[in-house]
N, C-alpha and C positions, 0 to 999 in steps of 0.2 A: 248624289253624283251627277255630274254634268253629262250631256249627250255624248255619244261616241264620236270620235274624231279620228282622222288619219294623219300620220306624220307628213310634214312638208319637206323634210330633209332626213336622210339617213346615210349610214356608212359603216365601214369596218375600220377601226383604229388599230394600227400596228403598235402594240405595247411592248414588243420585244419578246425574247424567249420563244419565238415561233407562235405567239398568241395574237389573234385578232379579236378585238372586242367590238361587238355590235352596239351601235347607238342610233337613236332617232330623236327628232325634235318635232313637236307639234304645238298648236296654240298660236300665240301672237309672236312673230319674229322679233318684235320690239318690246315684248312684255318683260315682266320680272322673271329672272331665271329661277327655276326649281328643278331639282334632280331627284328621281325616284331610285331608291336603293332597295332592291327586292330581297326576299328572304331566302331561306335554304339552310346552309349554303347549297347552291345549285338549283334553286327554285325557278329561276328565270322570271320574266315579267310579261304578263299577258296584256292585250290591248286595253283591258279595263283600268290599268294603272294610269292611263291618260285622262281618266274621268274625275280625278280628285281635285282638279284645279279649274278655275274659270279660264277657258281658252281665250277669252278676250283680254284678260289681264296678265296671263303667264306665258312664258316661253318654257315649255315642259320638256325636260330631257329624260329619256328613259334609256338605260343601257343594260346589257346582260353581262354579268360578271364572268371572269375567265372560266372557260371550260363548260359553260352551260348555255341553254337557249340557242340563240343564233350565233354566239361567239364560237370561235374555233381555236384549237381542236377540241372535240367533245371529250370531256373527262370520263365519260362512260366507256370509251374505247380503252382496252387494256394497255395499249402502247403509249397512251398519253402520259406525259411526264408531269406528275403532280408536285414535284419538288419546287417548281416555279409557280405554284398556286398557293399563296399564303396571304394572310391579312395585310402584310406590308406590301405585297404585290398589288392587291386590290385597291388599297389606299393610293398607291402611286398611279394606278390606272385611272382612278377618279380624277386625280389632279392633272394628269396628262389630258384627259378628256375636257376638263374645264379650260385648260389652256388652248386646246385645239379649237374649241367653240368660241374662244374670245370672250369668256365670261369672267367678270371681276369677282363677283360674290354670288352665291346661289343658296337657295333654301334647300335643306335636306329633308326628305320624307322617307323614313325607313320603317320596315315592319319585321318583327321577329329577329332573325339573324341580320336583316337589314338595319335594325336599330343598333346592333353591336357594331357593324361596319360603319354606320353613320357616326357613332360616337368616336370610333377610332380615327376616322377622317377629321372630324370636327376638332378633336383635341390635338391633332397634328397640325391642322391649318385653320385655327379659329378666325383668323383675319379674312378667310375666304368664305365665311358662312354668315348669311343674313339671319336665318332662323333655323331651328331644328324641330321637326314634328315626328314623334315616334309613337308607334302603337304595337301592342303585343311585345312589350319591352324586355329585352335581354341584354346582358353585358358580357357573356362569354367567360364568366369566372369559373375556376375549377369546381367549386361546389355546385354551380348551376349544371355543369356537364355531368357530374356525379349524380345529381338529383334526377336528371332526365333519363339517364341510362340505368340507374340502379335504385336510388331511394324511392322514387315514385312507384316502384314495384310493390311497395307496401299497400298501395291503394288498388293496384291491379295485379294481385299475386299470381293468378293463373296465367294471364297473358305474359307477365314478366318472366315466369319460369320457362315458358316456351321460347321467348326471346333469348334468354340466357343459354338454354340447353341446346340450341342449335350449334353453339360453339363447342369445340372439343374441351374436355375437362380442364386441360392446362391453360385455357384462355378465359375461363369463367371467373376467376378470382381477381383479375386486374381490371385494366381499362377496357370496358366492353366495346367501345367504339373502335379502339385499336384492334381488338379481336375480330370485329366485323370487317375492318379494312383489310386485314390479313386474308379473311375468307373471300373477300371480293377480288383478291388478286389470284385466287386459285381457279383455273379454268373449269374444274369439275364442280365447284361449289358456288361460283359467283352468282348465278341466276337465282338459286335458292336463297343465298344470303341477302340479295337485294329484296326479294319478296318478304323475308322475315323481318328485315330492318324496317321496311315501309309499313308492314302490319303493326309493328310496335309504334311507329310514328302516329298511325291512326288511332291507336289505343290511348296514348297518354296525353293527347293534345288538348282535351277538354273534359270537364265534368258536366257541361251543358247538356241536358236531356234532348235538346233539339239538334245537337251536332250531327252532321252527316260525314261519312268517310270521304276522303278526297278521291275523285275519279282519276286524277293525274297518275296515281300509282298503278293503274291498270295498263298504262302504256309502258311496255318493257324498255324502250329507249330512255324515256324520262326517268323511270324507276332506277335504272342502272346509274345514270348520270348523277341523280340526286343522292343515291345511297353512297356512291363512291366519294362524292365531295363532302357530304356531311360527316362520314366516318373519318375522312382525311383531316378535317378541321377539328372535330371533337376529339379524335384520337391524339391530336397534338396540342390540346389546350387552346384551340382557336389561334394558335401562333401568337399569343399575347405575352408569353414569357412571364416576367415579373410585373408587367403592367396591370393595373387595376383601373378599368374605365370609370368605375364609380368614384374612386378617390381622385381620379384625374379630371373630374367634371368641373372643378374649380377653374380650369382653363377657359371655361365657357361663361364665366361671370360676365354679364352684359349682353350675352347672346340670348334672345328670347327662345324659350323651349316649351313645347306642349307634349305631355306624356299621357297616353291613353291606354288603359289596360283593363282586361276582364277579370272580375273576381273569381270566375270559374275556370280560369286558365291554370290548370293544375301543373302543366309541364313547365310553364314559365311563371313561377310564383310572383305575386304582386310586390313582394318585398324589394325586388330590384328597382322597380319604378318608384316605390316609396323612398328608398335610400337616395336615388338620383335626385328626386324632387327636393328632399331635405337639404342636400348638399349643393343645389343649383339655384343660386339667387335669381329670382324673376321667372322661374319655371311654373307651369301649371300642371296639375295632375287631375285626370278625370278617370274615375273608376266606374265601369259599366257592368251590368249583370249578364255578361257573355263570357265565352271562352277565349280561344286564340284567334278571335276575329268575330265579326258580326255586323249587323246593320247599324246598331247604335254607335258602334265604334267608327264606322264609315261616315256616319252623319257628323260626328265630332271632328273627324279628320277634315272633312270638307269645310266645316265651320271654321276650323283653324286656318286653312289656306285662304278662305275668304277674308278672315280677319287681317292677314298679313299682305293682302294683295296690293295695298297702297292706294 
């Protein structure tokens, strides 16, 4: 990773529906544009995201998706309307930000949910994308959501039963994310629901024996924002409808792609990255001995941005 840097420009973009999206730009004002698409949904972007690109070569754009990070209103507040927070809204926000910054084409770098959102944007606007670099790759397909909320419980049965049994019996047999979204809307249950949801997040994310739980979930504000947004998206099939981002990857033929994934990433099985790679002419796939992130993954990510810096 490159040394820490500070943004030279930042602002709040009015994207409509009462939402303001935080954005910042660092690096070289005349460099190659690249945009960071953070995970979650609701994970926000830390200052470390500025360090994956050579600041002498890149104009590095970081933004916080609707409802999280420095964007407003905060999705963790019970009165915040999530009906205007969908994948289509986030894709439109990215395109509005590109236009606002006067960028013709930019490189997409996405992780986890950010890889899903990057794919959705790139398949909608392939002419606006120079390259796509994804790590901890997911595509938001129904089976992926079912896997992460139910099927992976076969590997972590004790933890999964606790996760499931927090919900009332009538909500245990269907979409568990939707059940948690319902609990998070209940003033008497929302705090405990956020704790239980994030405990499950920390359980299923990796089989790597070196994995450490995320400290972010100890922050009650972050925890609520994250839980409310993740359950909102997963409870609604990531708002992709009948779209399949893996089948749609043919729209990116001719756009260079780099996929980086951990073989110990149990919550995001390698098969998604593999299927994307097979269907995406010109893409590269790197499989590392890590889980849902790690140092080797970061090294490969930085090597990819170096390769494309021109």
